[in-house]
ZARODO-738231 format. One record per residue (C-alpha): residue number from 1; y, z, x. Coordinates in pm, whole numbers, plus 32768, in hexadecimal, padded with zeros to 4 digits. Each point is the difference from the previous one (the first is absolute). Layout:
<rs>
R bavo   yy   zz   xx
R  NUM    Y    Z    X
...
</rs>
This chain:
<rs>
R bavo   yy   zz   xx
R    1 E6EB 8E6F C702
R    2 816C 809C 7FF6
R    3 8058 814B 7F70
R    4 8130 80DF 801E
R    5 8016 813B 80CC
R    6 8016 80C4 7EA6
R    7 7EDA 7F48 7F58
R    8 7F22 8047 813C
R    9 8065 8179 7FE8
R   10 7F81 7FE9 7E9D
R   11 7EBD 7F6B 8055
R   12 7FB5 80EE 8115
R   13 8050 8129 7F26
R   14 7F1F 7F75 7EED
R   15 7ED9 7FCA 80FF
R   16 802F 815E 808E
R   17 7FD4 8084 7E99
R   18 7EEE 7F0D 7FAE
R   19 7F28 8109 7F6B
R   20 80FD 806A 7F07
R   21 811C 7F90 7F1B
R   22 815D 8030 8072
R   23 8134 7FEE 7F17
R   24 812A 7F16 800E
R   25 80CF 8141 8040
R   26 7F3D 805D 8125
R   27 8014 7EAC 8096
R   28 816D 7FFE 7FC3
R   29 8028 8160 809C
R   30 7F2A 7FA5 812B
R   31 80C6 7EB4 8054
R   32 8159 8090 7F91
R   33 804F 7EF8 7EFA
R   34 8029 7FEB 7E8B
R   35 7EE0 7FDF 7F15
R   36 8087 7EBC 7F7B
R   37 7FF1 7F80 8169
R   38 7E8C 8054 8019
R   39 7F9F 7F57 7EC2
R   40 80B4 7EC2 8086
R   41 7F46 801C 8152
R   42 7EAF 8029 7F51
R   43 8023 7EB5 7F4B
R   44 8012 7F60 815D
R   45 7EE4 80CF 808C
R   46 7EFF 7F9B 7EEC
R   47 7FD4 7E96 8058
R   48 7FC2 806C 8168
R   49 7EF7 80F6 7F99
R   50 7F4B 7ED6 7F45
R   51 7FE5 7F4C 8142
R   52 7F24 8116 8090
R   53 7F31 8029 7EBA
R   54 80BE 8138 7FB2
R   55 80B2 807A 7ECD
R   56 8116 80F6 7F9F
R   57 7F89 80BD 7ED4
R   58 8113 80C9 7F3B
R   59 7FA4 8114 7F0A
R   60 811D 807C 7F21
R   61 8064 8168 802F
R   62 7F0B 8014 813A
R   63 8070 7F10 8107
R   64 7F9C 7ED2 80C7
R   65 7EF8 7FBF 811F
R   66 7F67 7ED8 80A6
R   67 7E9F 7FBD 7FB0
R   68 7F03 7F2B 80BC
R   69 7EF3 8013 8118
R   70 8028 80C6 8136
R   71 7FC9 7EC0 80C4
R   72 8131 7F44 7F42
R   73 80D1 8129 8034
R   74 7FBD 8018 816B
R   75 8055 7E8C 8015
R   76 813C 803F 7F58
R   77 805A 8109 8104
R   78 7FBC 7F1E 8116
R   79 80D3 7EE2 7F71
R   80 8125 80EC 7FCB
R   81 7FEC 805C 816E
R   82 8005 7E8F 807E
R   83 80F5 7F64 7F0A
R   84 814F 7F79 804D
R   85 810C 80DC 7F5A
R   86 8158 7F81 7F41
R   87 807C 815E 806E
R   88 7F9C 8138 80B9
R   89 8007 816C 7F9F
R   90 80EE 80D5 80E6
R   91 7EAC 809A 80AB
R   92 7F9D 7E8F 8039
R   93 813E 7F90 8097
R   94 7FF7 813A 80DB
R   95 7E9A 7F9F 8068
R   96 8065 7E99 8048
R   97 8137 8079 80CF
R   98 7F17 80DB 80BC
R   99 7F0B 7EF1 8056
R  100 810A 7F19 8072
R  101 80A2 8123 80E3
R  102 7E9F 804E 808F
R  103 7FB7 7E8C 8050
R  104 8154 7FC6 80B9
R  105 805B 8067 8157
R  106 816C 7FAD 7FDC
R  107 810C 808D 7F06
R  108 8008 7F4F 7EB7
R  109 814A 7FC3 7F33
R  110 8026 80A6 7EBD
R  111 8047 7ECD 7F56
R  112 7EC9 7F5B 8075
R  113 7F1F 80FD 7F57
R  114 80DD 7FE3 7EC5
R  115 7FCD 7E97 7FEE
R  116 7E92 801D 8049
R  117 7FD2 80D8 7ECD
R  118 8104 7F5A 7F1E
R  119 80E1 813A 7FD0
R  120 815B 8070 8072
R  121 803C 80AE 8152
R  122 8067 813F 7F30
R  123 7EA4 8006 7F6C
R  124 7F50 7FD9 8151
R  125 80E7 810E 8099
R  126 7F83 80F2 7EF0
R  127 7E9A 7FA3 8046
R  128 8034 8048 8172
R  129 808E 815C 7FA1
R  130 7EB9 8041 7F50
R  131 7F39 7F8D 8122
R  132 808D 80CB 8114
R  133 7F3A 814D 7FAA
R  134 7EC4 7F2F 7FD1
R  135 8017 7F5F 815C
R  136 8054 8154 8095
R  137 7EB5 808F 7FA4
R  138 7F54 7EF9 80F2
R  139 80FC 8067 8126
R  140 80D1 7EC8 7FB9
R  141 817A 7FE0 7FFA
R  142 80BF 7F08 7F1B
R  143 8131 7F73 80CD
R  144 8115 7F6A 7F1C
R  145 8148 7FA7 80A0
R  146 810C 7F06 7F95
R  147 8010 7ECF 80D8
R  148 7EAA 8050 809F
R  149 7F15 7FF9 7EDC
R  150 7ECA 80CC 7F88
R  151 7EE3 8073 80F2
R  152 7ED6 80E9 7FFC
R  153 7FE1 80AA 8147
R  154 7EED 80D9 8082
R  155 7EB4 8013 80C6
R  156 7F00 7EE8 7FE8
R  157 7F14 810C 7F81
R  158 80F1 8073 7EF8
R  159 8025 7E94 7F7B
R  160 7E83 7FC7 8014
R  161 7FD2 8131 7F38
R  162 80F6 7F7F 7EEF
R  163 7F4C 7EBB 7FE5
R  164 7EB5 80AA 7FE3
R  165 807F 80F5 7EFF
R  166 80A2 7ED9 7F22
R  167 7EC2 7F2D 800C
R  168 7EFB 8106 7FC0
R  169 80D5 8097 7EE6
R  170 7FFF 7EA1 7F59
R  171 7E94 7F93 801E
R  172 7E9C 8077 7FDD
R  173 7EFA 7F68 80DC
R  174 7F81 7EE3 7F17
R  175 8169 7F99 7F9A
R  176 8076 8010 8171
R  177 7EF3 7F1C 8088
R  178 8022 7F0A 7ECF
R  179 8166 7FD6 8028
R  180 7FE6 7FD1 817A
R  181 7EFB 7EF4 7FE0
R  182 80BE 7F56 7EF8
R  183 813F 8008 80C4
R  184 7F53 7F64 8127
R  185 7F57 7EE2 7F34
R  186 814A 7FAD 7F66
R  187 80BA 7FE4 8144
R  188 8132 7FC7 7F28
R  189 8155 7FAC 8098
R  190 80B2 805A 7EC2
R  191 80F5 8124 7FFD
R  192 7F3A 814A 7FE0
R  193 80A0 80D7 7EFA
R  194 7ED4 80DA 7F72
R  195 7FF2 8152 807C
R  196 7E97 7FFA 8065
R  197 8049 7EC7 80D0
R  198 8128 8091 80A6
R  199 7F2A 813B 805D
R  200 7EEA 7F23 807F
R  201 80FB 7F37 80B6
R  202 804D 8134 80ED
R  203 7EB9 7FD7 80B0
R  204 7F3A 7EBF 807B
R  205 7F12 7FC4 7EEC
R  206 7EEF 7F55 80DC
R  207 7FEA 813D 80CC
R  208 7FF0 80DA 7EBA
R  209 7EB5 7F42 7F8C
R  210 7F56 800A 8171
R  211 804A 8165 801B
R  212 7FA3 8060 7EAF
R  213 7E9A 7F63 8042
R  214 7FF1 80E2 813A
R  215 805B 812F 7F4E
R  216 7F0F 7FAA 7ED5
R  217 7EE0 8000 8107
R  218 8077 8156 8084
R  219 8045 8096 7EAC
R  220 7E80 7FFF 7FAD
R  221 7FB5 80C5 812B
R  222 80FE 810D 7FE6
R  223 7F90 815C 7F8F
R  224 80F2 7FF7 7EF6
R  225 8096 7EFF 7F15
R  226 8161 7F7C 802B
R  227 80DE 7FFD 7EB3
R  228 8095 7EBC 7FA5
R  229 8160 8058 807A
R  230 7F72 808A 8152
R  231 7F36 7ECD 802A
R  232 8126 7F0B 7FBD
R  233 80E8 80DF 80C9
R  234 7F00 7FEC 812F
R  235 7FED 7E87 7FEB
R  236 8167 7FC2 7FEB
R  237 8040 8109 811C
R  238 7F0E 7F38 80E8
R  239 808A 7EB6 7F9E
R  240 8166 806A 8062
R  241 7F75 80AB 8136
R  242 7F5F 7EAF 8077
R  243 814C 7F4A 7FC8
R  244 80C6 811D 80D3
R  245 7EFA 7FF5 810E
R  246 800D 7E99 802C
R  247 817D 8008 801B
R  248 7FCD 80E1 8129
R  249 8092 814F 7F39
R  250 7F85 8150 8054
R  251 7FC7 812E 7F36
R  252 8001 815D 8078
R  253 7F2A 8140 7F8F
R  254 8026 8154 8087
R  255 7EFC 804C 8117
R  256 7FA5 815D 7F75
R  257 7FC3 7F70 7EA4
R  258 7F36 7EC5 8094
R  259 7F39 8112 80A6
R  260 7FA0 80A7 7EC0
R  261 7FBD 7EAD 7F53
R  262 7EF5 7FA0 810C
R  263 7F3B 8130 7FA5
R  264 7FE0 7F81 7E90
R  265 7EDA 7F4D 7F6B
R  266 80FA 7EF8 7F7D
R  267 807A 7F9D 8162
R  268 7EAA 7F60 804C
R  269 8015 7F35 7EC6
R  270 8169 7FB3 805D
R  271 7F76 7F82 815E
R  272 7F06 7F25 7F4C
R  273 8114 7F6F 7F2B
R  274 80C7 7FB3 8146
R  275 7EED 7F62 809C
R  276 7FC8 7F15 7EE6
R  277 8171 7FB9 7FEC
R  278 8003 7FAF 8179
R  279 7EDE 7F16 7FE1
R  280 8090 7F4F 7ED2
R  281 816A 7FD7 8080
R  282 7FC9 7FFB 8168
R  283 80F9 810E 8052
R  284 7FDB 814A 80A1
R  285 8036 812B 7F0E
R  286 80AF 8124 80A3
R  287 7F80 8163 7FE3
R  288 8133 8059 7F45
R  289 7FAF 7F0F 7EE2
R  290 7EA1 8094 7FF5
R  291 809B 8143 7FD9
R  292 80CD 7F87 7ED0
R  293 7EC8 7F6C 7F65
R  294 7F5B 8146 801B
R  295 811E 808B 7F46
R  296 7FDE 7F14 7EEC
R  297 7E7D 8050 7FD0
R  298 8040 8168 8018
R  299 811F 7FFA 7F02
R  300 7F3D 7F1C 7F27
R  301 7EAD 80BC 7FFB
R  302 7F9A 8066 7EA3
R  303 7EE8 8102 8032
R  304 7EDF 8065 7F2B
R  305 7FE2 817C 7FC1
R  306 7F86 80BB 812B
R  307 7FFA 7ECB 80F2
R  308 8115 8058 80F3
R  309 800F 802F 816C
R  310 802F 815A 8096
R  311 813F 7F83 80DA
R  312 80A4 7FB2 7EAC
R  313 805A 8182 7FE6
R  314 7F3A 8020 7EB4
R  315 805D 817C 7FDD
R  316 817B 7FB1 8023
R  317 7FE5 7F0E 7EE7
R  318 7F1B 80E5 7F3A
R  319 810E 8114 801C
R  320 810F 7F1B 7F71
R  321 7F09 7FA4 7EE4
R  322 7FD6 8163 7FB1
R  323 8167 8050 7FF9
R  324 8046 7ECF 7F34
R  325 7F0C 805E 7EFC
R  326 8087 816A 8001
R  327 8165 7F6D 7FB9
R  328 7FA8 7F1E 7F07
R  329 7F2E 8110 7F43
R  330 8132 80FE 8017
R  331 80F6 7EF9 7F6F
R  332 7F11 7F70 7EF0
R  333 7F50 8137 7F93
R  334 7EAE 7F59 801A
R  335 7EC5 808F 80B5
R  336 7FC4 7F08 8112
R  337 7F97 80BD 8133
R  338 7E85 8015 7FB4
R  339 7FE3 7E8D 7FC6
R  340 7F46 7F89 812E
R  341 8006 7E8C 7F9E
R  342 8184 8012 7FFC
R  343 7FEC 80A9 8159
R  344 7F23 7F08 8091
R  345 80B8 7ED0 7F52
R  346 815B 8076 809E
R  347 7F59 803F 814B
R  348 7F80 7E8F 800F
R  349 8156 7F74 7F94
R  350 80E7 80EA 80D6
R  351 7F49 7FA9 8152
R  352 808F 7E9E 8009
R  353 8126 8048 7F3D
R  354 8082 812C 80ED
R  355 7FC5 7F0F 8128
R  356 80D9 7EED 7F4E
R  357 8116 80FE 7FCB
R  358 7FFA 8069 8168
R  359 801C 7EA9 8078
R  360 80FB 7F8B 7EFD
R  361 7F09 7EFD 7F6F
R  362 8042 7F8D 7E96
R  363 7EEC 7FF2 7EF3
R  364 8020 7F25 7EAD
R  365 7FAA 808E 7EAF
R  366 800B 7F02 7EF8
R  367 7FC8 80F3 7EF5
R  368 8125 80DE 804F
R  369 80DD 7F8D 7EDF
R  370 7EE6 8051 7F10
R  371 7FB8 8155 80A8
R  372 816D 8067 7FDC
R  373 801A 7F8F 7E9B
R  374 7EBA 8094 7F7B
R  375 7FEB 8142 80D5
R  376 8171 8050 8044
R  377 7FD0 816E 7FE2
R  378 7ECF 800F 80E8
R  379 80B5 7F0E 80EE
R  380 8119 80E9 801A
R  381 7F2D 813B 8036
R  382 7F34 7F4D 8128
R  383 814A 7F76 808F
R  384 8080 8167 801A
R  385 7EB2 808C 807D
R  386 7FDA 7EF3 810C
R  387 8181 8043 807E
R  388 7F9E 816D 801F
R  389 7EC2 7FCD 80B2
R  390 8014 7ECE 80E2
R  391 80AA 8011 815A
R  392 80CA 7ECC 7FC8
R  393 8162 7FB2 7F9B
R  394 7FAD 7F16 7EF8
R  395 7EAB 7FA3 7F4E
R  396 8029 7EAD 7F53
R  397 7FB7 7FE3 7E8F
R  398 7EE7 7F0D 8042
R  399 7F43 8113 80A9
R  400 8070 80F8 7EE2
R  401 7F6F 7F03 7EFC
R  402 7EA3 8003 80A1
R  403 7FF6 8180 8015
R  404 8064 800A 7E86
R  405 7ECA 7F28 7FB8
R  406 7F21 810E 80A8
R  407 8092 8116 7F4B
R  408 8019 7F46 7EB6
R  409 7E82 7FBC 8018
R  410 7FBA 8169 8053
R  411 80C1 8083 7ED4
R  412 7F31 7F21 7F1C
R  413 7EC8 804F 809A
R  414 7EC6 8065 7F23
R  415 7E9B 7FF8 805E
R  416 7F14 7F27 7F28
R  417 7EA6 7F70 801C
R  418 7FEE 7E85 7FE3
R  419 7F11 7EDD 7FC0
R  420 8082 7E95 8050
R  421 806D 7F38 8139
R  422 8165 7FA8 8054
R  423 809D 7F51 8138
R  424 8170 8064 804B
R  425 80C1 7F25 80E9
R  426 8156 8035 80BA
R  427 8096 7F79 813F
R  428 7F4E 80FC 80DC
R  429 7EE2 8074 7F31
R  430 806F 8176 801B
R  431 815C 807B 7FB5
R  432 8067 7F83 7E9C
R  433 7E9F 7FB4 7FA3
R  434 7FA7 8166 8034
R  435 811A 806C 7F15
R  436 7F74 7F0F 7F00
R  437 7E8C 807F 803E
R  438 8064 815E 7FB5
R  439 8081 7FA7 7E98
R  440 7EEC 7F18 7FAA
R  441 7EF5 8108 804C
R  442 80D7 80F7 7F22
R  443 804A 7F24 7EE1
R  444 7EB8 7F1D 7FEA
R  445 7EB8 80E3 8023
R  446 7F2C 7ED4 7FE0
R  447 805A 7F63 8154
R  448 7F04 8095 80DA
R  449 8055 7F45 813F
R  450 814F 7FC1 808C
R  451 8020 7F30 8148
R  452 8159 7FCF 80A1
R  453 802A 7EC1 80CE
R  454 8115 7F36 809A
R  455 8049 7E95 7FBA
R  456 7F7D 7FB0 8151
R  457 7EA2 807E 7FAE
R  458 7FD2 7F37 7EBD
R  459 7F7A 7EC9 80B8
R  460 7EE2 80D3 808B
R  461 7FA7 808F 7E96
R  462 7F5B 7F8B 7EBE
R  463 80F1 806E 7F0A
R  464 7F26 7F98 7EE8
R  465 7F34 8151 8044
R  466 8103 80B9 7F4A
R  467 8039 8043 7E95
R  468 818D 8008 802B
R  469 80FD 7FA5 8111
R  470 8157 809A 800E
R  471 8101 7F94 8107
R  472 8159 8078 8058
R  473 8057 7EAF 808B
R  474 7FD0 7E9D 7F9E
R  475 7EC5 7F68 8080
R  476 7FBD 7E96 8030
R  477 7EB2 7F4A 8020
R  478 7F31 8114 7F55
R  479 7EC6 7F8C 7F40
R  480 801A 811D 7EF7
R  481 8109 8070 7EF9
R  482 80D6 8128 8074
R  483 8112 80DB 7F76
R  484 814C 8023 80B4
R  485 8078 816F 7FD5
R  486 80E3 8108 8098
R  487 7F86 80F4 80ED
R  488 806F 810C 7EFE
R  489 7F7A 7F6C 7EC0
R  490 80FC 7FE4 7ED5
R  491 7F88 8043 7E9D
R  492 7FEE 7E91 7FBA
R  493 7F2E 7FC1 8126
R  494 7F0A 811D 7FA1
R  495 7FDD 7F4C 7E9F
R  496 7FCD 7EA6 80C2
R  497 7EEF 8094 80CF
R  498 7F4A 80A4 7EC7
R  499 8023 7E9C 7F4B
R  500 7F5D 7F5E 8128
R  501 7EE1 80F9 8015
R  502 7FCB 7FE6 7E83
R  503 8001 7E76 8021
R  504 7EF5 8017 80F3
R  505 7F1F 809C 7F05
R  506 8024 814D 80B3
R  507 8024 814B 7F32
R  508 8108 8108 8078
R  509 7F88 8168 8006
R  510 80D4 8124 7FA3
R  511 80ED 807C 8112
R  512 7FEA 816A 7F66
R  513 7F16 80E2 80D5
R  514 7FF6 8160 807D
R  515 80F6 8036 8119
R  516 7F15 80B8 80D1
R  517 7F36 7F2F 80FE
R  518 7E98 7FB1 7F9A
R  519 7F3A 80BA 811A
R  520 7EC0 7F4D 7F81
R  521 8095 7E94 8035
R  522 7F12 7F3E 80D3
R  523 8084 7F6B 8142
R  524 7F8D 7EB7 8063
R  525 7FEB 7FAA 8179
R  526 7F9F 7EBC 80AB
R  527 7F32 7FEF 812E
R  528 8122 7F93 80DD
R  529 80CF 8108 7F78
R  530 7EE4 80FA 8063
R  531 7FDE 7F63 8158
R  532 8175 802A 8046
R  533 8009 8166 7F84
R  534 7EDB 805E 80DB
R  535 8085 7F56 8130
R  536 814B 80A1 7FD6
R  537 7F68 814B 7FAB
R  538 7F44 7FEC 814F
R  539 813B 7FD9 80C4
R  540 80A4 810D 7F48
R  541 7EC7 80FD 804B
R  542 8017 7F82 8173
R  543 8175 8047 8004
R  544 7FEC 814E 7F53
R  545 7EE4 8087 80FD
R  546 80E3 7FAB 8123
R  547 811E 80C6 7F7C
R  548 8086 8114 80D5
R  549 80B1 813D 7F7F
R  550 80CA 8069 8131
R  551 80DB 8135 8021
R  552 8127 8035 80EF
R  553 802C 817C 8027
R  554 8136 7FF2 80F6
R  555 8159 7F66 7FBE
R  556 8019 7EAB 8081
R  557 80C4 7EA6 8008
R  558 7F7A 7EE1 7F41
R  559 7FA4 7F5D 8144
R  560 7F48 812C 8066
R  561 7F39 8015 7EBD
R  562 7FAF 7E89 8018
R  563 7F75 8029 8166
R  564 7F24 8118 7F97
R  565 7F85 7F3F 7EDD
R  566 7FD0 7EC1 80BC
R  567 7F14 80C2 8109
R  568 7F21 8062 7EDF
R  569 7FED 7EA8 7F7F
R  570 7FC8 7F65 815C
R  571 7ED7 80EB 802B
R  572 7F72 7F9C 7EB3
R  573 800F 7E8A 8064
R  574 80FD 7FB1 7EFE
R  575 810D 7F7E 80E4
R  576 8000 7F77 8163
R  577 8147 805C 808B
R  578 80B7 813E 7F8E
R  579 8155 7FAD 80A4
R  580 8008 7EBA 7F3A
R  581 7FA8 809D 7EC1
R  582 812A 810A 802F
R  583 80F0 7EEF 8060
R  584 7FA1 7F40 7EBD
R  585 801C 813F 7F22
R  586 8156 8072 80A1
R  587 8088 7E9B 7FCC
R  588 7F9C 7FFF 7E92
R  589 80BB 814F 7FE4
R  590 8137 7F72 809B
R  591 8000 7ED7 7EF6
R  592 802F 80FA 7EE1
R  593 7F9C 8155 7F8C
R  594 7E97 805B 7FC5
R  595 8019 8145 7F43
R  596 7FBA 7FE1 7E83
R  597 8139 8089 7F49
R  598 7FBF 811B 7EFF
R  599 7EB1 805C 80C5
R  600 7F94 80C6 813C
R  601 7F58 7EB4 8078
R  602 8056 7EF2 8106
R  603 7F33 7EBB 800B
R  604 7FD5 7F6B 8166
R  605 7F56 7EB0 7FF3
R  606 7FD2 7EC5 80D9
R  607 7F37 7EE8 8068
R  608 7FBB 7FC9 815B
R  609 7EF5 7F44 80F4
R  610 7FAB 814C 80A7
R  611 7F68 8073 7EA1
R  612 7E9C 7FBF 7FF6
R  613 7FAB 8067 7E95
R  614 80E2 804D 7EB4
R  615 801E 817A 7FF8
R  616 80A6 8118 7F2F
R  617 805D 815A 807F
R  618 80C1 8143 7FA3
R  619 80CC 80CF 80FD
R  620 8063 8158 7F84
R  621 812F 80A0 80AE
R  622 7FF4 817D 801B
R  623 8164 7FDF 805C
R  624 80B5 7F1C 7F02
R  625 80E8 7EF5 80A0
R  626 812B 7F36 7F7D
R  627 7FDA 7E89 7FE7
R  628 80CE 7EF3 7F7B
R  629 7F97 7F8B 7EA4
R  630 7FDE 7EA3 7F54
R  631 814C 8046 7F59
R  632 80B1 805A 8151
R  633 8017 816B 7FB0
R  634 7F5D 8101 80E1
R  635 7EF0 80D4 7F63
R  636 7F09 8105 8073
R  637 7E8B 7F8B 8032
R  638 7ECD 80D0 8023
R  639 7EFB 7EE8 7FEF
R  640 7FF9 7EAA 80AE
R  641 7F17 7EED 7F6C
R  642 7F9C 7F04 80F9
R  643 7F7A 7E97 7F90
R  644 7F87 7F14 8127
R  645 7F7B 7EA7 7FED
R  646 7FB2 7EF1 80FF
R  647 80EB 7EEA 8028
R  648 7F12 7F01 7F75
R  649 7F66 80D3 7EF9
R  650 7F57 7F38 7EDD
R  651 80AF 7FFC 7EB2
R  652 7EF2 80E2 7F5A
R  653 8046 8116 8101
R  654 817F 7FE0 7FD8
R  655 7FCA 801E 7E7D
R  656 7F51 8160 8039
R  657 8114 806C 80D8
R  658 8103 7FA0 7F0E
R  659 7F4A 809C 7EDB
R  660 8017 814C 80BE
R  661 8168 7FE3 805B
R  662 8059 7F99 7E96
R  663 7F3A 812E 7F6F
R  664 80B9 80F6 80C9
R  665 812D 8010 7F07
R  666 7F6D 7F5D 7ED4
R  667 802F 8150 7F4B
R  668 8078 816A 802D
R  669 7E8A 8071 8001
R  670 7FAD 7F01 811F
R  671 812F 8076 80C7
R  672 7F7C 816D 7FF6
R  673 7EAE 7F9F 804F
R  674 806E 7F2A 813F
R  675 80DD 8121 8062
R  676 7EF8 8119 8006
R  677 7EB1 7F91 7FB8
R  678 7EE9 803E 8103
R  679 7F46 7ED2 80A9
R  680 7EE4 801B 7F24
R  681 80E0 8022 7ECF
R  682 80C4 7EC9 806A
R  683 7EC4 7F3E 8025
R  684 7F8B 8054 7EB8
R  685 8146 7FB2 7F4F
R  686 8022 7EB5 80A9
R  687 7EA3 7FA1 7FB9
R  688 8025 805E 7E86
R  689 8150 7F48 7FE9
R  690 7F72 7EC2 8089
R  691 7ED5 7FFB 7F2E
R  692 80F4 803B 7ECD
R  693 80E0 7EE9 8050
R  694 7ECF 7F1F 8025
R  695 7F8C 8067 7E99
R  696 815E 7FD9 7F6E
R  697 8008 7E98 8096
R  698 7EBE 7FB1 7F5F
R  699 807A 8087 7EAC
R  700 8147 7F35 8012
R  701 7F3B 7EB5 8025
</rs>
């Protein structure tokens, strides 16, 4: 199968808009050619579509679209990725040149690149101009000198980072594995000239399959799922690392940062991965490499609401979430600050996102173009808000796009009662599928049960238990029909879902209803849910009963206050070593400010082996003191909140601690309560909020 670059762009545009007609003018404007050229290219495209049991439907005055099954559309997408081209688009030429330079350890002549791509040296020179800012984002430098040639220079980690990003941007997990296997089985000695083959050629493919099998085993044991791009990125990272270690090349990581990583839960999983790699490849894995694996896992984690660790500085992220919501609210004129679902959704997303931004790690967003096109005004508002809130020089558009999805879902949110069962699938099972679930609940009141899953989880499910299956990604090997839709539903997709419901003989109820919540709505709870709630409630009761409300009457230093408090905790049996606790808390303060901006509060928190039980305490200062805040400003603090957890605390304990830390600044009322409330009032408020959250989760199912 051979197509021109322009024909391929037309096909890709039509497939991206598969749920609605597009006009010839829209196509011409998108590709920047005349409408006559589009008509001519469409004649060449139609026979190609026939080969895939697809058809090009044209409606006068409305537009054109590709029609056919989701499976056939998916096969066409894969074929386009693998086909040999007569010519390349400028972006593809740049990609091929970049692959070539990443694969070379010596300079390459400009004429060699031009001959490889079948273009002039002037064209390649222009492509390299466009490449320079791209490679700089990865810490690489493009060297171009007459008589010397062209070369990419930079650290081994920078090159690995670029390769990981390029591959994870292009593939989701099923396509990635399928193409690697096909490439190995072919064992072709022919010249490689498809983009996908060139990318995969940067890594030893036999290693990719071995490592993917190891990560697949580990993925099922992780407390959170890995999204497609993170999964592929980790596999590629490890394959490149094995090659580098086998060549005897070392990689370094700062000692202080490695110490922080050792204390994280992900470090233990990274150690297990390293052990499996050592046994498989018969080579020792240095601790620095374990640190980098830990960074990948921490940067990739996609958490469920509330399931976060205390050392992840939940309150700092909650502060950023609150400020972001306030900024978007001010710029849009919409009321968003009381939307607890929006707050929790952003909190879950921003924890790994902020980590990625701090570490300079990239994220892919395959929906970015559609989000910018369909929600341009909201995208601009969120971009401005993020720039004013986040302490980073640059927030990538890919991250902004995901934030827009959260705000877009919140703006359209309405509460409805529902009746049917639907399964929603995305690459991670949270993220985009949550955006879709909110709209489904709002628009289709007959759907009573909405379950969000990842593509990985499908193999363990009976999809035939559901009346409807919706997916934001193409799915292979599924035993039931499904609808491929966008995370933010278009009008055409709404109609498509309605048609599907009606075809199944189901009747849609009216979406019109009283905006007031129905206080008499019955809540159904399973025995497993009840067991979880009661066990967690018992832990919360135990934690709150141990709560100490301490008062410091004389002016004192931070260290002095912590010594007084640790004496009290030692006498209660909550810690075993007061000096070690003080040391851990002071170390945490050195890392970054602990006072909460816009409040009179500071939150000191840590996990340590000297802590025997999780606990929460308040320390009232008769003489307020000045402390460094989370935004690096100095503020006056009159109450210190103290959250402590054992180093090996189980997840359910950490969830409760994180629930408390996130609750502190969820609203202005909660801030005032934590600033001034007595011990009994705090216990009452925390208990009520925990129960309220539990009921809200049941209502949202």
